[in-house]
C-alpha positions as a Markdown table, in Angstrom:
| # | Residue | x | y | z |
|---|---|---|---|---|
| 1 | Ile | -233.8 | 12.5 | 24.5 |
| 2 | Thr | -237.6 | 11.7 | 24.4 |
| 3 | Gln | -236.9 | 7.9 | 24.5 |
| 4 | Pro | -236.0 | 5.8 | 27.5 |
| 5 | Leu | -232.2 | 5.8 | 27.7 |
| 6 | Ser | -229.8 | 3.6 | 29.3 |
| 7 | Leu | -226.0 | 3.2 | 29.9 |
| 8 | Asn | -226.4 | -0.2 | 28.1 |
| 9 | Ser | -228.3 | 1.2 | 25.0 |
| 10 | Ile | -225.7 | 4.0 | 24.6 |
| 11 | Ser | -222.8 | 1.8 | 25.2 |
| 12 | Ser | -224.1 | -0.7 | 22.6 |
| 13 | Ala | -224.9 | 2.0 | 20.1 |
| 14 | Ile | -221.5 | 3.5 | 20.1 |
| 15 | His | -219.8 | -0.2 | 20.5 |
| 16 | Ile | -217.8 | 1.0 | 23.7 |
| 17 | Ser | -218.0 | -0.8 | 27.1 |
| 18 | Lys | -220.2 | 0.5 | 29.7 |
| 19 | Glu | -217.3 | 1.1 | 31.8 |
| 20 | His | -215.4 | 3.0 | 29.2 |
| 21 | Thr | -218.6 | 4.9 | 28.3 |
| 22 | Thr | -218.8 | 6.0 | 31.7 |
| 23 | Arg | -215.2 | 7.0 | 32.5 |
| 24 | Ile | -214.9 | 9.0 | 29.1 |
| 25 | Phe | -218.3 | 10.7 | 29.8 |
| 26 | Lys | -217.6 | 11.9 | 33.3 |
| 27 | Lys | -214.1 | 13.0 | 32.3 |
| 28 | Glu | -215.4 | 15.1 | 29.3 |
| 29 | Met | -218.8 | 16.4 | 30.7 |
| 30 | Gly | -217.7 | 16.7 | 34.4 |
| 31 | Ile | -221.0 | 14.9 | 35.4 |
| 32 | Thr | -222.4 | 11.3 | 35.0 |
| 33 | Leu | -224.3 | 10.2 | 31.9 |
| 34 | Ser | -227.4 | 9.4 | 33.9 |
| 35 | Glu | -227.1 | 13.2 | 35.5 |
| 36 | Tyr | -226.9 | 14.6 | 32.0 |
| 37 | Ile | -229.6 | 12.6 | 30.6 |
| 38 | Asn | -231.9 | 13.6 | 33.6 |
| 39 | Lys | -230.8 | 17.3 | 33.2 |
| 40 | Gln | -231.8 | 17.5 | 29.7 |
| 41 | Lys | -235.1 | 15.8 | 30.1 |
| 42 | Thr | -236.2 | 17.7 | 33.1 |
| 43 | Ser | -235.1 | 21.0 | 31.1 |
| 44 | Leu | -237.4 | 19.9 | 28.3 |
| 45 | Ala | -240.1 | 19.0 | 30.7 |
| 46 | Lys | -240.0 | 22.7 | 32.2 |
| 47 | Asp | -240.3 | 23.9 | 28.6 |
| 48 | Met | -243.3 | 21.5 | 28.2 |
| 49 | Leu | -244.9 | 22.9 | 31.5 |
| 50 | Thr | -245.0 | 26.5 | 30.0 |
| 51 | Ser | -245.9 | 25.8 | 26.3 |
| 52 | Asn | -248.8 | 23.5 | 26.3 |
| 53 | Glu | -251.5 | 21.7 | 28.5 |
| 54 | Leu | -250.3 | 18.2 | 28.7 |
| 55 | Ser | -250.7 | 16.5 | 32.0 |
| 56 | Leu | -247.8 | 16.1 | 34.1 |
| 57 | Gln | -248.0 | 12.0 | 33.7 |
| 58 | Asp | -248.2 | 12.8 | 29.7 |
| 59 | Ile | -245.1 | 15.0 | 29.9 |
| 60 | Ala | -243.1 | 12.3 | 31.9 |
| 61 | Tyr | -244.2 | 9.6 | 29.6 |
| 62 | Ser | -243.4 | 11.5 | 26.4 |
| 63 | Leu | -239.9 | 12.0 | 27.7 |
| 64 | Gly | -239.5 | 8.3 | 28.4 |
| 65 | Tyr | -240.2 | 8.0 | 31.9 |
| 66 | Glu | -242.3 | 5.1 | 32.4 |
| 67 | Asn | -242.7 | 5.8 | 35.9 |
| 68 | Tyr | -244.2 | 9.2 | 37.0 |
| 69 | Gly | -242.9 | 9.0 | 40.6 |
| 70 | Tyr | -239.3 | 8.7 | 39.4 |
| 71 | Phe | -240.0 | 11.6 | 37.1 |
| 72 | Asn | -241.3 | 13.6 | 39.7 |
| 73 | Lys | -238.2 | 12.7 | 42.1 |
| 74 | Val | -235.6 | 13.6 | 39.3 |
| 75 | Phe | -237.6 | 16.8 | 38.5 |
| 76 | Lys | -237.6 | 17.8 | 42.3 |
| 77 | Lys | -234.0 | 17.0 | 42.8 |
| 78 | His | -232.9 | 19.1 | 39.6 |
| 79 | Phe | -235.3 | 22.1 | 40.3 |
| 80 | Gly | -235.8 | 22.0 | 44.0 |
| 81 | Ile | -239.5 | 22.0 | 43.5 |
| 82 | Ser | -242.2 | 19.4 | 42.1 |
| 83 | Pro | -243.4 | 19.6 | 38.6 |
| 84 | Ile | -246.9 | 20.3 | 39.8 |
| 85 | Lys | -245.7 | 23.4 | 42.0 |
| 86 | Met | -243.6 | 24.6 | 38.9 |
| 87 | Lys | -246.6 | 24.4 | 36.8 |
| 88 | Ser | -248.7 | 26.2 | 39.1 |
| 89 | Glu | -246.0 | 29.2 | 39.5 |
| 90 | Leu | -245.4 | 29.4 | 35.8 |
| 91 | Lys | -249.2 | 29.7 | 35.1 |
| 92 | Gln | -249.4 | 32.7 | 37.8 |
| 93 | Lys | -246.7 | 34.7 | 35.7 |
């Protein structure tokens, strides 16, 4: 989960078409593949915020996000607050 993942790379690795991969994943998991990947990555990012002193950019890059702005957007969508605000709140606890 720490590498950049895409529907293309996953479909290719399991030798199933992108369309079929999407359909099967959504049917079995109830969410899209990209939603699942982002959920896993943001959950790991939250753990990383509490357990070490990496910068937010370093956390984003270590999880395979090449664009910090996109990571910030995905994180905020998942948790309802930005990673910098969460990091600040977690330090206060």
